[in-house]
VEXMIVEX-171925 format. One record per residue (C-alpha): x, y, z; residue in one letter. Coordinates in nm, 4 decimals. Layout:
<recs>
{{X Y Z} 'A'} ...
</recs>
This chain:
<recs>
{{-0.8185 -1.4514 -6.4695} 'M'} {{-0.4191 -1.4187 -6.5598} 'I'} {{-0.2256 -1.2279 -6.3072} 'P'} {{-0.1845 -0.9264 -6.5337} 'Q'} {{-0.5775 -0.8803 -6.5395} 'E'} {{-0.5873 -0.9456 -6.1584} 'V'} {{-0.3523 -0.6541 -6.1509} 'I'} {{-0.5273 -0.4271 -6.4392} 'R'} {{-0.8525 -0.4394 -6.2602} 'H'} {{-0.6881 -0.3545 -5.9188} 'K'} {{-0.4620 -0.0941 -6.0598} 'R'} {{-0.8291 0.0798 -6.2154} 'N'} {{-1.0097 0.0636 -5.8720} 'G'} {{-1.2189 -0.2268 -5.9507} 'Q'} {{-1.3224 -0.4715 -5.6769} 'T'} {{-1.1566 -0.8543 -5.7227} 'L'} {{-1.3805 -1.1320 -5.6506} 'D'} {{-1.2720 -1.4187 -5.4182} 'D'} {{-1.1569 -1.6565 -5.7422} 'A'} {{-0.9016 -1.4137 -5.9119} 'A'} {{-0.7380 -1.3128 -5.5311} 'I'} {{-0.7089 -1.7116 -5.4570} 'A'} {{-0.5845 -1.7642 -5.7930} 'A'} {{-0.3103 -1.4700 -5.7409} 'F'} {{-0.2034 -1.5819 -5.4147} 'I'} {{-0.1631 -1.9606 -5.5397} 'G'} {{0.0623 -1.7880 -5.8263} 'G'} {{0.2459 -1.6266 -5.5555} 'L'} {{0.2811 -1.9003 -5.3665} 'S'} {{0.4127 -2.1720 -5.6267} 'D'} {{0.6433 -1.9013 -5.7667} 'G'} {{0.4420 -1.9181 -6.1284} 'S'} {{0.4023 -1.5148 -6.0570} 'I'} {{0.6841 -1.3437 -6.1256} 'S'} {{0.8419 -1.0798 -5.8751} 'E'} {{0.7656 -0.8043 -6.0749} 'G'} {{0.3971 -0.8810 -6.0615} 'Q'} {{0.3615 -0.9418 -5.7425} 'V'} {{0.5421 -0.5934 -5.6846} 'A'} {{0.2908 -0.4155 -5.9320} 'A'} {{0.0080 -0.5903 -5.7324} 'F'} {{0.0880 -0.4895 -5.4056} 'A'} {{0.1446 -0.1501 -5.5796} 'M'} {{-0.2164 -0.1179 -5.7276} 'A'} {{-0.3495 -0.2792 -5.3531} 'V'} {{-0.1582 0.0391 -5.2123} 'W'} {{-0.3305 0.3070 -5.4286} 'F'} {{-0.6646 0.1561 -5.4685} 'S'} {{-0.7203 -0.0052 -5.1164} 'G'} {{-0.9250 -0.3039 -5.0799} 'M'} {{-1.2689 -0.3025 -4.9694} 'N'} {{-1.3854 -0.5522 -4.6448} 'R'} {{-1.4520 -0.8705 -4.8603} 'D'} {{-1.1692 -0.8238 -5.0720} 'E'} {{-0.9507 -0.8348 -4.7521} 'T'} {{-1.1072 -1.1246 -4.6164} 'V'} {{-1.0808 -1.3099 -4.9412} 'A'} {{-0.7061 -1.2279 -4.9667} 'L'} {{-0.6553 -1.3203 -4.5887} 'T'} {{-0.8450 -1.6635 -4.6073} 'L'} {{-0.5811 -1.7203 -4.9203} 'A'} {{-0.2836 -1.6191 -4.7789} 'M'} {{-0.3894 -1.8555 -4.4512} 'R'} {{-0.4769 -2.1385 -4.7037} 'D'} {{-0.0944 -2.1027 -4.8671} 'S'} {{0.0451 -2.3667 -4.6034} 'G'} {{-0.0634 -2.5334 -4.3206} 'E'} {{-0.3670 -2.4426 -4.0766} 'V'} {{-0.3291 -2.5466 -3.7572} 'L'} {{-0.5943 -2.7981 -3.5911} 'D'} {{-0.6857 -2.7636 -3.1966} 'W'} {{-0.9786 -2.9561 -3.1701} 'S'} {{-0.8420 -3.2399 -2.9636} 'D'} {{-0.7251 -2.9730 -2.6623} 'L'} {{-1.0913 -2.9838 -2.5430} 'G'} {{-1.0325 -2.5886 -2.4153} 'R'} {{-1.0802 -2.2568 -2.6393} 'P'} {{-0.7864 -2.1312 -2.8272} 'V'} {{-0.7035 -1.7724 -2.8033} 'A'} {{-0.4115 -1.5536 -2.8750} 'D'} {{-0.2987 -1.1734 -2.8860} 'K'} {{-0.1152 -0.9617 -3.1585} 'H'} {{0.0588 -0.5944 -3.0778} 'S'} {{0.1417 -0.3755 -3.3187} 'T'} {{0.4861 -0.3138 -3.0951} 'G'} {{0.6590 -0.0636 -2.8936} 'G'} {{0.9192 0.0358 -2.6453} 'V'} {{0.8858 -0.1917 -2.3481} 'G'} {{0.5930 -0.3795 -2.4496} 'D'} {{0.6516 -0.7083 -2.3465} 'N'} {{0.2784 -0.7680 -2.2862} 'V'} {{0.2710 -1.1049 -2.4514} 'S'} {{0.5371 -1.2631 -2.1874} 'L'} {{0.2944 -1.2751 -1.9015} 'M'} {{-0.0290 -1.2462 -2.0906} 'L'} {{0.0152 -1.5880 -2.2188} 'A'} {{0.0839 -1.7980 -1.9291} 'P'} {{-0.2016 -1.5944 -1.7318} 'I'} {{-0.4514 -1.6963 -2.0243} 'A'} {{-0.3267 -2.0197 -1.9754} 'A'} {{-0.3434 -2.0411 -1.6155} 'A'} {{-0.7445 -1.9379 -1.6517} 'C'} {{-0.7905 -2.2414 -1.8972} 'G'} {{-0.7090 -2.0804 -2.2382} 'L'} {{-0.4878 -2.2365 -2.4874} 'A'} {{-0.2558 -1.9901 -2.6530} 'V'} {{-0.0569 -2.0958 -2.9499} 'P'} {{0.1256 -1.7637 -3.0018} 'M'} {{0.3058 -1.7211 -3.3253} 'I'} {{0.5389 -1.3864 -3.2735} 'S'} {{0.7879 -1.2234 -3.4433} 'G'} {{1.1129 -1.0282 -3.3757} 'R'} {{1.1963 -0.7227 -3.3798} 'G'} {{1.1066 -0.4298 -3.6368} 'L'} {{1.2384 -0.0952 -3.6550} 'G'} {{1.2705 0.0618 -3.2878} 'H'} {{0.9818 -0.2245 -3.1330} 'T'} {{1.1343 -0.5013 -2.9396} 'G'} {{1.0824 -0.8598 -3.0739} 'G'} {{0.9102 -1.1081 -2.8120} 'T'} {{1.1431 -1.3956 -2.9954} 'L'} {{1.4458 -1.1758 -2.9408} 'D'} {{1.3771 -1.1243 -2.5829} 'K'} {{1.3058 -1.4937 -2.5371} 'L'} {{1.6328 -1.6059 -2.6939} 'E'} {{1.7760 -1.3918 -2.3967} 'S'} {{1.6982 -1.7387 -2.2344} 'I'} {{1.9611 -2.0311 -2.2642} 'P'} {{1.8283 -2.3099 -2.4746} 'G'} {{1.4818 -2.1542 -2.5654} 'Y'} {{1.3670 -2.2765 -2.8693} 'N'} {{1.1827 -2.0563 -3.0941} 'I'} {{1.1721 -2.3030 -3.3965} 'K'} {{1.0249 -2.5682 -3.2627} 'P'} {{0.9225 -2.9159 -3.4197} 'S'} {{0.5189 -2.9486 -3.4870} 'A'} {{0.5199 -3.2119 -3.2151} 'A'} {{0.7026 -3.0210 -2.9820} 'L'} {{0.4801 -2.7143 -3.0377} 'F'} {{0.1579 -2.8946 -2.9637} 'R'} {{0.3127 -3.1053 -2.6699} 'Q'} {{0.3932 -2.7591 -2.5146} 'T'} {{0.0519 -2.5689 -2.5735} 'V'} {{-0.1118 -2.9094 -2.4521} 'R'} {{0.1203 -2.9705 -2.1492} 'D'} {{0.2001 -2.5707 -2.0737} 'A'} {{-0.1389 -2.3791 -2.1901} 'G'} {{0.0570 -2.1480 -2.3813} 'C'} {{0.3618 -2.2060 -2.6581} 'A'} {{0.5198 -1.8487 -2.8005} 'I'} {{0.7300 -1.9563 -3.1033} 'I'} {{0.7788 -1.8132 -3.4486} 'G'} {{0.6555 -1.8543 -3.7617} 'Q'} {{0.6984 -2.1572 -3.9362} 'T'} {{0.7789 -2.2357 -4.2751} 'A'} {{0.4704 -2.4182 -4.3393} 'N'} {{0.2331 -2.1516 -4.1833} 'L'} {{0.1148 -1.8770 -4.4608} 'A'} {{0.4428 -1.9255 -4.7010} 'P'} {{0.2638 -1.6327 -4.9011} 'A'} {{0.2928 -1.3715 -4.6535} 'D'} {{0.6622 -1.4332 -4.6422} 'R'} {{0.6977 -1.3559 -4.9851} 'R'} {{0.4799 -1.1178 -5.0349} 'L'} {{0.6178 -0.9029 -4.7371} 'Y'} {{0.9782 -0.9247 -4.8754} 'A'} {{0.8582 -0.7729 -5.1901} 'I'} {{0.6515 -0.5246 -5.0156} 'R'} {{0.9429 -0.4230 -4.7678} 'D'} {{1.1644 -0.3351 -5.0934} 'V'} {{0.8727 -0.1700 -5.3094} 'T'} {{0.7020 0.1348 -5.0584} 'A'} {{0.4009 -0.0697 -5.0113} 'T'} {{0.4267 -0.1896 -4.6494} 'V'} {{0.1616 0.0540 -4.5000} 'D'} {{-0.0951 -0.0696 -4.6990} 'S'} {{-0.3994 -0.1094 -4.4535} 'Q'} {{-0.5616 -0.3998 -4.6982} 'A'} {{-0.2137 -0.5669 -4.7066} 'L'} {{-0.1000 -0.5011 -4.3251} 'I'} {{-0.4344 -0.6727 -4.1996} 'T'} {{-0.4093 -0.9998 -4.4470} 'A'} {{-0.0686 -0.9999 -4.3138} 'S'} {{-0.0834 -1.0047 -3.9631} 'I'} {{-0.4127 -1.2303 -3.9795} 'L'} {{-0.3094 -1.4574 -4.2060} 'S'} {{-0.0571 -1.5939 -3.9683} 'K'} {{-0.3077 -1.5908 -3.6772} 'K'} {{-0.5720 -1.7578 -3.8633} 'L'} {{-0.2934 -2.0088 -3.9440} 'A'} {{-0.2478 -2.0920 -3.6171} 'A'} {{-0.6025 -2.2250 -3.5863} 'G'} {{-0.7620 -1.9724 -3.3454} 'L'} {{-1.1019 -1.9612 -3.2289} 'Q'} {{-1.0505 -1.5990 -3.0833} 'S'} {{-0.8115 -1.2773 -3.1038} 'L'} {{-0.7247 -0.9416 -2.9189} 'V'} {{-0.5755 -0.7047 -3.0786} 'L'} {{-0.3127 -0.4298 -2.9457} 'D'} {{-0.2865 -0.1315 -3.1592} 'V'} {{-0.0934 0.1136 -3.0113} 'K'} {{-0.0773 0.5247 -3.0779} 'I'} {{0.1537 0.7818 -2.9589} 'G'} {{0.5255 0.8837 -3.0057} 'N'} {{0.6665 0.5376 -2.9608} 'G'} {{0.4385 0.3767 -3.2045} 'A'} {{0.3856 0.3166 -3.6112} 'F'} {{0.0734 0.5200 -3.5837} 'M'} {{0.0862 0.8969 -3.4583} 'A'} {{-0.2811 0.9893 -3.4631} 'S'} {{-0.5796 0.8394 -3.2964} 'I'} {{-0.7770 0.8034 -3.6295} 'E'} {{-0.4779 0.6103 -3.8194} 'E'} {{-0.5069 0.3746 -3.5114} 'A'} {{-0.8635 0.3177 -3.5219} 'E'} {{-0.8738 0.2749 -3.8784} 'G'} {{-0.6328 -0.0452 -3.8702} 'L'} {{-0.8203 -0.1813 -3.5609} 'A'} {{-1.1374 -0.1376 -3.7357} 'R'} {{-0.9945 -0.3167 -4.0419} 'S'} {{-0.8221 -0.5862 -3.8367} 'L'} {{-1.1104 -0.6666 -3.6433} 'V'} {{-1.3975 -0.6541 -3.9387} 'D'} {{-1.2029 -0.8816 -4.1532} 'V'} {{-1.0831 -1.1635 -3.8203} 'A'} {{-1.4533 -1.1853 -3.7556} 'N'} {{-1.5504 -1.2153 -4.1268} 'G'} {{-1.3001 -1.4437 -4.1469} 'A'} {{-1.4563 -1.6519 -3.8592} 'G'} {{-1.2867 -1.5470 -3.5503} 'V'} {{-1.4098 -1.3904 -3.2980} 'R'} {{-1.2099 -1.0563 -3.2226} 'T'} {{-1.1832 -0.7414 -3.0283} 'T'} {{-0.9116 -0.4809 -2.9983} 'A'} {{-0.7848 -0.2087 -2.7569} 'L'} {{-0.6321 0.1058 -2.8740} 'I'} {{-0.3248 0.1895 -2.5782} 'T'} {{-0.1189 0.4515 -2.5303} 'D'} {{0.2861 0.4437 -2.6525} 'M'} {{0.3833 0.7938 -2.5224} 'N'} {{0.6001 0.6471 -2.2997} 'E'} {{0.7988 0.3411 -2.2107} 'P'} {{0.5212 0.0567 -2.1269} 'L'} {{0.7208 -0.1695 -1.9076} 'A'} {{1.0222 -0.0197 -1.6851} 'D'} {{1.2518 -0.2010 -1.8587} 'A'} {{1.3732 -0.2236 -2.2598} 'A'} {{1.5997 -0.4575 -2.4062} 'G'} {{1.5844 -0.8236 -2.4422} 'N'} {{1.7157 -1.0099 -2.1212} 'A'} {{1.5919 -0.7039 -1.9090} 'L'} {{1.2378 -0.7212 -2.0281} 'E'} {{1.2086 -1.1291 -1.9252} 'I'} {{1.3759 -1.0089 -1.5879} 'E'} {{1.0757 -0.7573 -1.5918} 'N'} {{0.8212 -1.0766 -1.7109} 'C'} {{0.9591 -1.2543 -1.3762} 'L'} {{0.8610 -0.9468 -1.1748} 'A'} {{0.5600 -0.9260 -1.2735} 'F'} {{0.4703 -1.2509 -1.2574} 'L'} {{0.5567 -1.2550 -0.8808} 'R'} {{0.3376 -0.9228 -0.8351} 'G'} {{0.6053 -0.6835 -0.8251} 'E'} {{0.4522 -0.4602 -1.0867} 'K'} {{0.0971 -0.3400 -0.9010} 'A'} {{-0.0526 -0.0245 -1.0162} 'G'} {{0.1727 0.0187 -1.2693} 'S'} {{0.0672 0.1438 -1.6518} 'R'} {{0.1977 -0.2545 -1.7357} 'L'} {{-0.0297 -0.4119 -1.5250} 'E'} {{-0.3562 -0.2139 -1.6434} 'A'} {{-0.2762 -0.2823 -1.9920} 'V'} {{-0.2053 -0.6718 -1.8974} 'V'} {{-0.4992 -0.7075 -1.7262} 'L'} {{-0.7157 -0.5443 -1.9819} 'S'} {{-0.5690 -0.7823 -2.2386} 'F'} {{-0.6721 -1.0744 -1.9767} 'A'} {{-1.0266 -0.9586 -1.9545} 'V'} {{-1.0587 -0.9359 -2.3213} 'E'} {{-0.9154 -1.2826 -2.4324} 'M'} {{-1.1068 -1.4730 -2.1152} 'L'} {{-1.4470 -1.2411 -2.2402} 'M'} {{-1.4085 -1.2825 -2.6096} 'T'} {{-1.3160 -1.6792 -2.5510} 'A'} {{-1.6078 -1.7067 -2.3276} 'G'} {{-1.4128 -1.8201 -2.0567} 'I'} {{-1.5498 -1.5047 -1.7834} 'A'} {{-1.9035 -1.3197 -1.8906} 'S'} {{-1.8077 -1.0081 -1.7413} 'S'} {{-1.4945 -0.7637 -1.6888} 'P'} {{-1.5304 -0.8227 -1.3684} 'T'} {{-1.5414 -1.2284 -1.3193} 'E'} {{-1.2269 -1.1800 -1.6184} 'G'} {{-1.0370 -0.9338 -1.3658} 'Q'} {{-1.0751 -1.1860 -1.0648} 'D'} {{-0.9624 -1.4773 -1.2696} 'L'} {{-0.6771 -1.3197 -1.4086} 'A'} {{-0.6049 -1.1798 -1.0613} 'A'} {{-0.6182 -1.4884 -0.9023} 'R'} {{-0.3594 -1.6454 -1.1500} 'A'} {{-0.1077 -1.4114 -1.0623} 'L'} {{-0.1403 -1.4200 -0.6770} 'S'} {{-0.1767 -1.7984 -0.7077} 'S'} {{0.1648 -1.8575 -0.8784} 'G'} {{-0.0175 -2.0218 -1.1195} 'S'} {{0.0669 -1.8367 -1.4146} 'A'} {{0.4203 -1.8366 -1.3238} 'M'} {{0.4092 -2.1904 -1.3201} 'E'} {{0.2503 -2.2010 -1.6865} 'H'} {{0.5810 -1.9705 -1.7754} 'F'} {{0.8248 -2.1809 -1.6024} 'G'} {{0.7005 -2.5219 -1.7648} 'R'} {{0.6551 -2.3574 -2.0997} 'M'} {{1.0388 -2.2697 -2.0797} 'I'} {{1.1280 -2.5844 -1.9751} 'S'} {{0.9307 -2.7642 -2.2249} 'L'} {{1.0785 -2.5668 -2.5230} 'L'} {{1.4369 -2.6277 -2.4228} 'G'} {{1.5203 -2.3792 -2.1922} 'G'} {{1.6171 -2.4244 -1.7812} 'P'} {{1.3838 -2.6471 -1.5367} 'H'} {{1.4314 -2.3526 -1.2713} 'D'} {{1.4584 -2.0563 -1.4824} 'F'} {{1.1847 -1.8797 -1.2680} 'T'} {{1.3679 -1.9778 -0.9385} 'E'} {{1.7296 -1.8880 -1.0426} 'R'} {{1.6770 -1.6362 -1.3400} 'S'} {{1.9790 -1.4379 -1.2541} 'R'} {{2.1752 -1.7250 -1.2844} 'A'} {{2.1344 -1.8064 -1.6298} 'Y'} {{2.0146 -1.4412 -1.8078} 'L'} {{2.3550 -1.2721 -1.9043} 'A'} {{2.4615 -0.9344 -1.7265} 'R'} {{2.6154 -0.6315 -1.9279} 'A'} {{2.9429 -0.5713 -1.7948} 'P'} {{2.8778 -0.2080 -1.7143} 'V'} {{2.5369 -0.0643 -1.5736} 'I'} {{2.5356 0.3434 -1.5073} 'I'} {{2.2677 0.5578 -1.3882} 'P'} {{2.1362 0.8505 -1.5809} 'I'} {{2.0679 1.1283 -1.2908} 'E'} {{1.8981 1.4359 -1.3375} 'V'} {{2.0910 1.7570 -1.3435} 'P'} {{1.8010 1.9167 -1.1480} 'H'} {{1.4941 1.8687 -0.9553} 'D'} {{1.2014 1.8547 -1.1327} 'G'} {{0.9141 1.6348 -1.3116} 'F'} {{0.9981 1.4128 -1.6007} 'L'} {{0.8569 1.4725 -1.9238} 'S'} {{0.9173 1.2667 -2.2609} 'L'} {{0.8308 1.3739 -2.6138} 'G'} {{0.9815 1.0907 -2.7990} 'D'} {{0.9711 0.7380 -2.6862} 'T'} {{1.0954 0.6069 -3.0532} 'R'} {{1.4324 0.7338 -2.9745} 'E'} {{1.4320 0.5111 -2.6345} 'I'} {{1.3642 0.2328 -2.8694} 'G'} {{1.6849 0.3449 -3.1241} 'M'} {{1.9059 0.3893 -2.8253} 'A'} {{1.8479 0.0207 -2.7520} 'V'} {{1.9549 -0.0804 -3.1105} 'I'} {{2.2617 0.1518 -3.0918} 'A'} {{2.3750 -0.0395 -2.7964} 'L'} {{2.3528 -0.3576 -2.9706} 'G'} {{2.0071 -0.4836 -2.8154} 'G'} {{1.8548 -0.4527 -3.1959} 'G'} {{1.9043 -0.5197 -3.5556} 'R'} {{2.0239 -0.2740 -3.8215} 'T'} {{2.0348 -0.5300 -4.0482} 'H'} {{1.8301 -0.9107 -4.0759} 'P'} {{2.1211 -1.1110 -4.0178} 'D'} {{2.2835 -0.9158 -3.7537} 'E'} {{2.3420 -1.0966 -3.4154} 'T'} {{2.2061 -0.9061 -3.1019} 'I'} {{2.3317 -0.8362 -2.7530} 'D'} {{2.0849 -0.9368 -2.5243} 'H'} {{2.2333 -0.8024 -2.1922} 'R'} {{2.1900 -0.4265 -2.2806} 'V'} {{1.9534 -0.1461 -2.2709} 'G'} {{1.7717 0.0297 -1.9646} 'F'} {{1.6102 -0.0761 -1.6070} 'S'} {{1.4443 0.1061 -1.4234} 'Q'} {{1.2874 0.3528 -1.5986} 'I'} {{1.0822 0.5979 -1.3909} 'R'} {{0.7089 0.6841 -1.5505} 'P'} {{0.6640 1.0485 -1.6982} 'V'} {{0.5570 1.3082 -1.4473} 'A'} {{0.7960 1.1262 -1.1635} 'T'} {{0.9225 1.4082 -0.9479} 'R'} {{1.3168 1.3407 -0.9008} 'L'} {{1.5675 1.5619 -0.7039} 'S'} {{1.8719 1.6105 -0.8289} 'K'} {{2.1075 1.3378 -0.8685} 'G'} {{1.8104 1.0608 -0.8698} 'E'} {{1.8410 0.8532 -1.1795} 'P'} {{1.5992 0.8536 -1.4565} 'I'} {{1.7106 0.4710 -1.5671} 'A'} {{2.0210 0.2915 -1.5674} 'F'} {{2.2033 0.1878 -1.8574} 'V'} {{2.3097 -0.2016 -1.9288} 'H'} {{2.6468 -0.1596 -2.1441} 'A'} {{2.8999 -0.3679 -2.2985} 'A'} {{3.1520 -0.0662 -2.2636} 'T'} {{3.1803 0.2068 -2.0935} 'Q'} {{3.1801 0.4107 -2.3987} 'E'} {{2.9083 0.2843 -2.5068} 'Q'} {{2.7122 0.3543 -2.1893} 'A'} {{2.8285 0.7069 -2.1694} 'E'} {{2.6787 0.7878 -2.5282} 'A'} {{2.3291 0.5762 -2.3945} 'A'} {{2.2954 0.7972 -2.0930} 'R'} {{2.3708 1.1314 -2.2761} 'M'} {{2.1518 1.0545 -2.5500} 'R'} {{1.8434 0.9778 -2.2942} 'L'} {{1.9119 1.2884 -2.0918} 'L'} {{1.8495 1.4747 -2.4240} 'D'} {{1.5473 1.2930 -2.4630} 'L'} {{1.3811 1.3581 -2.1212} 'Y'} {{1.3268 1.6995 -2.0031} 'R'} {{1.3102 1.7881 -1.6261} 'I'} {{1.0414 2.0469 -1.5894} 'E'} {{0.9147 2.2586 -1.3309} 'A'} {{0.5404 2.1757 -1.3300} 'D'} {{0.3987 1.7883 -1.3582} 'E'} {{0.3152 1.7354 -1.7201} 'P'} {{-0.0080 1.5723 -1.7789} 'P'} {{-0.0720 1.2389 -1.8068} 'T'} {{-0.3570 1.0284 -1.9557} 'G'} {{-0.5204 0.6809 -1.9569} 'P'} {{-0.3035 0.3875 -2.1209} 'V'} {{-0.6494 0.2296 -2.2526} 'I'} {{-0.7972 0.4682 -2.4975} 'L'} {{-1.0734 0.2886 -2.6715} 'S'} {{-1.2101 -0.0408 -2.7731} 'K'} {{-1.3475 -0.1307 -3.1031} 'I'} {{-1.5570 -0.4658 -3.1487} 'T'} 
</recs>
């Protein structure tokens, strides 16, 4: 079928067969289909949607547009996790080494910050020498020797997705459920996974505001991934406040190390990390029950094994050999650090988590255009949870900034975001539902 006929069929709401989708993505990959035709196809999908079988075919065609990794020589289950993103969401940094310490191989292909959300790669680049684009041989060696490797998408993995996404980004077609699903999963499937867990976030710090939106995307991702042969589940998680008590690149690396040392017990962050560890272990067949999965993950932390795997990954990918022991000697620190003090007694309440992410970007910790250099030092630390009772003068958080002027602006911005209320605001669970 010629490209314009594929576009016409989808424009008219017809179902495309696997061959037509594969041919169109083939033309997208080799450049024989014009940018205008790709844009028209994306808009037709945006208006008409795709059913499950079409989305599976699109995902597989995009996966097969480049290299598909093969880990069959490892002798361990190969698993990964993906998050739709939020503020203070550094779960991947701890989850990968915990899963590795429990016997999984985790080749994690991650991304940079998108909008108000922080990017795992940006956080790791605060570590001197860390290589987010290793050779294929080094990537494979790191997964084999450390059990996990967190890197960026290589040129050979799902190249059709890069071209399609660039066109979607400038044609108002990013928010198509079918195209989002294929974009996320094509990269994950190209990494050679056997199982996958998904973190779909909802709330005022997430891309999805309603439970219906979040569950719809989660259902699409789970159905398509399983249809493509990868065992997959999803958890819907709350993003109505920062997940970690830090937001900013180097600060979230410090937070990760504190977590791996056992210093974040009882936090919302611990609840999410351990819930996903259990899901990964059960989905991969390492654990037969949630209790067994919880015990395995807890042992990986308490024994120091997870920290050892994290340190080994950092070292193999070019970071300092003693990073986990001497992180403060390596992570750059902002020259100005000031508290954000509450003006009177009361309970903390927060109505717009997204703006905390935007405040990090305003400090220089994120990008306003793709090629911008970011300041890894800046952000917020020791962020207090919602519903914490504070006395006048106690800090909500600390600002880390390059200048006194930027620090003061960020302090005032966060004081405007938080409310200090007489009555304790209600809080809900951090894990809202599970999609299987």
